[in-house]
C-alpha positions as CSV (number, residue, x, y, z in Angstrom):
1,X,61.4,99.4,83.8
2,X,58.2,97.5,83.6
3,X,55.6,98.6,86.2
4,X,54.7,96.3,89.4
5,X,51.2,95.3,89.5
6,X,50.5,97.6,92.4
7,X,51.9,100.3,90.0
8,X,49.8,99.4,87.3
9,X,47.0,99.4,89.5
10,X,47.3,102.5,91.1
11,X,48.2,104.2,87.5
12,X,44.6,103.1,86.2
13,X,43.0,104.6,89.2
14,X,44.9,107.9,88.6
15,X,44.3,107.5,85.1
16,X,40.6,107.0,85.2
17,X,39.9,110.2,87.3
18,X,42.5,112.4,86.3
19,X,41.4,115.4,83.9
20,X,44.3,117.7,82.7
21,X,45.5,120.8,85.1
22,X,43.5,119.1,88.3
23,X,44.9,119.7,91.5
24,X,43.0,117.2,93.4
25,X,41.9,113.4,91.9
26,X,39.3,111.9,94.0
27,X,39.0,108.0,94.1
28,X,37.8,105.2,96.3
29,X,38.7,101.7,97.7
30,X,36.0,100.4,95.3
31,X,38.0,102.1,92.7
32,X,41.3,100.3,93.6
33,X,39.2,97.1,93.6
34,X,37.7,97.6,90.2
35,X,41.4,98.3,89.1
36,X,42.4,95.2,90.3
37,X,39.8,93.0,88.7
38,X,40.3,94.8,85.5
39,X,44.5,94.3,85.5
40,X,43.8,90.3,86.2
41,X,46.3,91.0,89.4
42,X,45.3,89.2,92.9
43,X,45.8,91.0,95.5
44,X,44.9,90.0,99.2
45,X,45.7,93.3,101.0
46,X,43.8,95.9,99.2
47,X,44.1,98.5,102.0
48,X,47.7,97.9,102.0
49,X,48.0,99.0,98.2
50,X,47.3,102.4,98.8
51,X,49.0,102.3,102.0
52,X,52.5,101.7,100.6
53,X,52.2,104.6,98.7
54,X,50.9,107.1,101.5
55,X,53.6,105.6,103.9
56,X,56.5,106.1,101.5
57,X,57.4,102.7,101.3
58,X,57.1,102.9,97.4
59,X,57.2,106.2,94.9
60,X,54.2,106.7,92.9
61,X,54.5,105.3,89.4
62,X,56.8,107.5,86.7
63,X,53.8,108.2,84.9
64,X,52.1,110.0,87.8
65,X,55.0,111.8,88.8
66,X,55.7,113.2,85.0
67,X,52.5,115.3,85.9
68,X,54.2,117.1,88.9
69,X,54.6,115.6,92.5
70,X,51.4,114.0,93.9
71,X,50.4,112.6,97.2
72,X,47.7,110.5,98.8
73,X,45.5,111.8,101.1
74,X,42.5,110.4,103.0
75,X,39.2,112.0,102.1
76,X,36.9,110.3,104.7
77,X,36.3,106.4,105.1
78,X,37.7,104.5,102.0
79,X,37.6,107.8,100.1
80,X,40.9,109.3,98.9
81,X,42.5,112.0,96.8
82,X,45.6,112.2,94.8
83,X,46.7,116.0,95.9
84,X,49.1,117.8,93.6
85,X,52.1,119.4,95.4
86,X,53.9,122.5,94.6
87,X,57.1,121.2,95.3
88,X,58.3,117.4,95.9
89,X,58.7,116.1,99.4
90,X,62.3,114.6,98.8
91,X,64.6,116.1,100.8
92,X,68.4,116.2,99.2
93,X,71.3,117.0,101.2
94,X,74.2,118.9,99.8
95,X,77.3,116.6,98.6
96,X,79.9,119.0,100.6
97,X,78.3,118.8,104.1
98,X,81.0,118.4,106.7
99,X,81.6,115.2,108.7
100,X,81.7,115.8,112.4
101,X,82.6,112.3,114.4
102,X,80.9,111.5,117.3
103,X,83.3,109.2,120.3
104,X,81.5,106.0,121.0
105,X,80.2,106.6,124.2
106,X,78.6,103.1,124.5
107,X,79.4,101.5,128.3
108,X,82.0,98.6,128.3
109,X,79.6,96.5,129.7
110,X,76.9,96.8,126.8
111,X,79.9,96.1,124.4
112,X,80.8,92.7,126.0
């Protein structure tokens, strides 16, 4: 699957600063701007590019996740870090959970 423009930009930032075995990869908003210029991608909301990954709206690109679970944390004004996690943040639920039906208690006037 091809990378989206934003995935390509955040991957460029990660690869530029990553060293093998690092637990933290520091970068800045200016690094994101530089990666945008290099990729030829037009981005009108540069802070949102980083925010989409910190908010959970989008997962980090597979090439980053292949090196372990990572998340982005703030490190000051316009400064950030990819931080390596000991385990993924994703929660998986067992398939055999018991379903408990809950009666609909919506008042009749609301239903109308």
